[in-house]
Residue, then its C-alpha position, 0 to 999 in steps of 0.5 A: m500500500t503506497k503512502s498516497f493510498r494510505t492518505a486517501l483512506m485516512s483523509a476521505s475518511l423496531m418500528v415504533m409508531v409515535t403519536p404526538a402525545t408520545a412525542r411530547e413526552v420524550v421532549t424532556s426525556s434524557a433519552a432524547k439527548t442520547d437516542p437518535r430515534a427519541r431525539a427525532a421524535a422530539i423534533v417531529a412533535r414540534m412540527t406542523l402537519d404541513e411541515k411533516i408532509a413536506l418531508a415525506h416527498g422529494l423534488f427531482p431537480p431537473m423538473a422542479a424549477g420554481k418549487t423551492a426558494n432553495e438552490l436546486i443543484p442539478s442531481a437526483g433529488h432535493i428535500d427542503g429542510i425546516p430551518r426553525l427546527g434545525v432540520p437540514l436541507v437534503r441534496e441527493s446524488d446517484a453514486s454507485l461508482g462515484v458522484a454521478n453527473q450522467v449527461e453533464q447536468r452540472r457542466g464541468d463538474v467532474a468526480t473520481a470514477l471507481p471501476s464497476s461494482l463487479a470489479t470491486a466485488a472481484s477483489f473479495d476485499v472489504g477494505i477495497a470496498r470501504a475505501g471506495g465508499t469513503m472516497i465517494g462520500a468525501e467527494a459528495r460532501a465536498k460537492r454539497f450532497n448529503v445523501l447518496l443513492a449508493g449501496g446496490v446489493n441486488l444479486t446478479r441472477d442473470p448474466w444478461n442483466g444490463r445493470n449487473f456491473e453496478y452490483l456485487g455478484e451472485d452470492p449473498l455473503l459476498a455481496g452483503e459483506m462488500a455492500g456493507a463495507h462500501i456503505a460504511g465508507v460512505q457514511s464515515n463522512h457523516i452523510v447518508s448512503t442508501v442500500k438498494h433496490l429492495a428487492l429482486n430488481a434482477q432485470e432491466t427488461g420491463r423493470m417498471v412492470v415485471d412481477a418477480r416471483i419467488d417463495e418466502a424461504s428462497l427469498r430470505m436465503s438469497d436476495l434478502l440475506a444480502f440486504q440483511i448482511a449489508i444493513e448489519k455491516g453498513r447501517p445505511g440511513s435509508v433503504m430504497c425500494a425497487y421498481n418491480k413487483v414482488n409476488g404481486d405487490w409493487a416493491c414500494e407498497n409491499r407490506h411484507l418487504l417494508t414492514d414485516v421483514l425490514k422494520r419488524d424482523w430486522g429492526y431497521r430504524g432508518w427510512v424507506m425512500s422510493d426509487w425514482g418513478a416507483v410509487h403507485s399509490t398514497v394509502k397503500a404505499a404509506n400503510a405498507g411502510l414507504d416513508q418518502q416519495s423520491g423524485q416525485e415529478l417522475d411519478k404519475a402523481m405527487y402521492f405523498a404531497g396533497p393526496l397524503k395530507d388528504a388521506i391523513a384528514k380522512g384517517t385512511v393513513p393514520i397520523a401515527r404512520l405519518d409521524d413514524m415516516i418523518v421520525r425514521y427520516l430524521t433518525g437516518l440523518i441523525e444516526t449517520g451524522a448528516y443532521d449535525t454536520p452541515v455540508p459546505t455552503v460553497a463547493q470545494t475541490p476534492p483531492y482528486a490525485t489522491h482519490a485516483e489512487v483509490a480507483q486504481r487500487a480497486a481496479e488492480a485488485g479486481i482484474v481477473l486473470l481467467k487463463n494463462d497457458g504457458d505463463l504467457l503473462p506477465m509479458a515476456v521481456t523478449a517481446r520487443r514488438i507488441v500490437v494493441i488491437g481494438g477496444r479503442a484502447d488508444v484513447g481510454v476504457l469503457s464505462g457502464g451507462g445509466s444513473s451511475q455514470v461519472r463524469s471522470v477527472g480527465g474527461a470523456p474522450i468518447e461520448i455518444p448519445l443514444a438514438s433510441g431505447a429506454a436509456m436514451s434520456f440519461a445514458r451515453y456510450t462513454y469512455h474514461a480518458s485512461s488509455p491502455l495503449k499509452a500506459l503500456q508504452a510508458a511501462l515498456p519504453a524498450a518495446r515498440v507498442t503500436f495500435v490497430d483499431g481492429k475494424d478491418v479483421a484482415a488488417a488486424a491479423a496481418a499486424a498480429r502476425a508481424v509482432d512478438l505479442a498481440i493484445v486484443f481489447a474487446t468491449q461490451w457496453t451495458t446500461e441501466a434500463q436495457d438488458v443485453a439480448t445476447l451474451a456474445l461480444p458485439d460488433n464482430q469482435d469474436a471474429l476479430i479475436a479468433a483471427v488474431a489468435n490464428a495469426q499470432p499464437r502469443t495473443v492476449a484477450v482483455l475484456e472490458t464488459g458489464g458481466p459474463v460474455l461467451m468466448p467461442w475462441i477460448g481454445s485458441v487464446p492462451a491468456v485472457l484478462q477480465a478487466w470489467y469496466p475498470g474506472q478512470r485509472g483503468g488503463a494504468a491498472i491493466a498495464n500494470i497487470l499485463t506487465g507484472r508490476v502488479t500480480p493479478s488477484g481478482r476472483l470472479p464474483i459471477t459465474f461465466p457460462a459456457a453457453a447461454s442455455q446453462a443459465p436459469r433463463a437463457a435470455p431476458v424474460g419479456l424481451d419479446r413483449l417489449t420488442s412488440v410494444e416498441a414496434q407498435a409505438a414506432a408504427n403509430p407515432a401519433n399514439a405512441s404513448t398508448f402502447q405500454l408494456e403490461s405487467f408480466p411474471v418472472e418465475y425465479v425457478e432457481g430459488a435460493n440456488v443463485g449462480y454457482r449453486w444453480y450450476e452445481k445443482q444442474r450438474q453443469r460445468p460453466l466456462f469459468a466458475f464463481g471464485h475463479g482467478l489465476s495469479y503469477t504466483s502459487f498458493a497451497y493450503r496445508n494442515a487444514v483442521v475443520t471443527g464443529g459444535r456451535s459453529l463451523n470453522v476451518t483452520f489452515d496454513i496458506v503458503n505462497t509457494g511461488r516466486r512473487a508476492g501476491a494475494d490469494v482468496p481462500q474460500m469456504y464452502v459448506t453443505r449438510d452431508g447427505a442433503g443433496m444440496p449445492m455447496r454455499l460460500a460460507g466464508f472467505s478472506r483475502i490474504t497477501l503473502k510474500p514468496g515463501e511466507t506462511r500464515r495460519v488462517t481461520l475461516t468461520a462459517e456465517p451461520r445463516i449460510v449454514a442454516d435454512y430459512d424455516t417459515s414455520l418458526p419463523g426464522w433460521r434453522i441449523a439442522g444438527g448433524a454432519y456437514l461437508v466443508a470444502l476449502a477451495h480456490n473456487a466454487q467447483d474446487r473439491t480437492l480438500v473436503k472435510t467433515a464436521t458435526l454441528e449442533a442444532a440451532t435456531m435464530k430469529p429472522 
């Protein structure tokens, strides 16, 4: 860890209904001085009805001109404060990968762009996740934002989901731990982070109308467990509910999710905000547990403004529910420090150079070496003539599209508006100005490194044939609001890679993609790097991995299928319906708005067996397994001892048996012996070792991973008996499996 990186880390450093009478009683209570909820209740007790209603809905600044006397910063959201009571004004920004500025609403305002969340998840390093959150939170505060729409933890159930790059993979333990660390980092700056999108926002096709269907136990053991862990670890001030329906009810008016699970079972104290355009009612949504309507101009009505006041007057929404809504809002602000730590009155300039190191370390830790036959990488010093082909690697690295888009420091050398599609209004095809070509040229001054754009396949093959080493960059752009229709690389890039590999046996493929892609050429390409969307320092990070300045250590947080048919769903469900509606609208432009996609179901047949668990259950071998990743050094696990009793533990020696320093990610998978169920990731740790170094490590299984959810309790049940424990390099590794006996136990929901 460099000095500047350490500096970056340091510097970027029970539902209770409250009636007015109850609130008045706590004004003079000592609890109001120490407990955030009691303090919030005391403040709410002094509010008028109109003041409460004003805090229950937020503006969408691009459409809210003239609705407030306060400055509207072009961004995601705005809620006026109450100066007489000290309630702060709230400004919200999208911020999954950095402080977003999607279509440059704030002209000239840049921010540090992290690599995609999948890249961060690939590090299997909660320290990397927290550092990224800390950096984003610091920049947001400097730009006068105090609520960030970060913390995406939806499981990547389908490889073609257009928003997979914003999430943290397919495993609930990994996703929950990484999201919790990221949220904690954001909130260390005394601002709020959300966790989102509750729940089952697993595809973008028809995301506003799709009905996600799954049984209760499976939901608790998969997506909801990821949220639960993230909330426990990160303690986010707010939870954002999703666009879609869950088992028939809109997520933002789903009482089971918002009240029964989140607020009752998990004891969540903060507030539930809606996604932008996700509210469909006043009475049902408020009584179900929605606390605040966000970006109200994007909904069909301002449900939590005048209509909510009318509902209070009629008694269809109890005043106690309204008070609880506002108490939760203030509690989230108070607990995170946002209430008492005002943002600057004038925007400040963050330490961008220092923050760029955070982005680069995250990219380097998350790049995955998928294949390296013959130790082609790191580049042999004998390679004096190198050609870089395709991917616009001469100018920069690709980023994903949508609300997470960051206007990165250094600018966008390529930015192409969309001409059609659901993402057209807020997404652009964008590159960050971090050229892998220039980084390689700087790292290899003794070599001749040239570039060919790859548009002419024959010319690219000829250029590859004339050098010592060919590096092909391939890209796949994905975006919020649209799924990819195929897992094949677009724009004839598979043919390009195959032709180059046929011409030059020393070929490296570098993939900048939003998630898994098919690789029909894999048998002829000896080395493959998965670089994801590597952020604003992506070029330097890729060059450091290729040249061996950094030893690769990333592990796949999502399974790469060998064929689309291996996944639970081989294509986006509802894509045919959407295509039909779009065709009708195009054919009738005068009445285009009358053609709307109707709600349709998606049955999550895999249940809790998401990702690698599905592949094991179906006895299918993917192209690359969850947890897979190679290194330039090697590691061995020795003297493993598995113990049971009240918890399941594996203690072992990890040894760096190679000649380079590097990081490994030992993974602990468990299943009940004889149950016939797939193994589940129950523990992991990222360990950095010098050559020859040995460290004794203990992994302890997360008990809810070992357990099954029992709706009859309700709660978690660990069946007593023998359990199989695999100490593994990836989800398919079964070279070291031992048995231990666990005591029976139950846990609350």
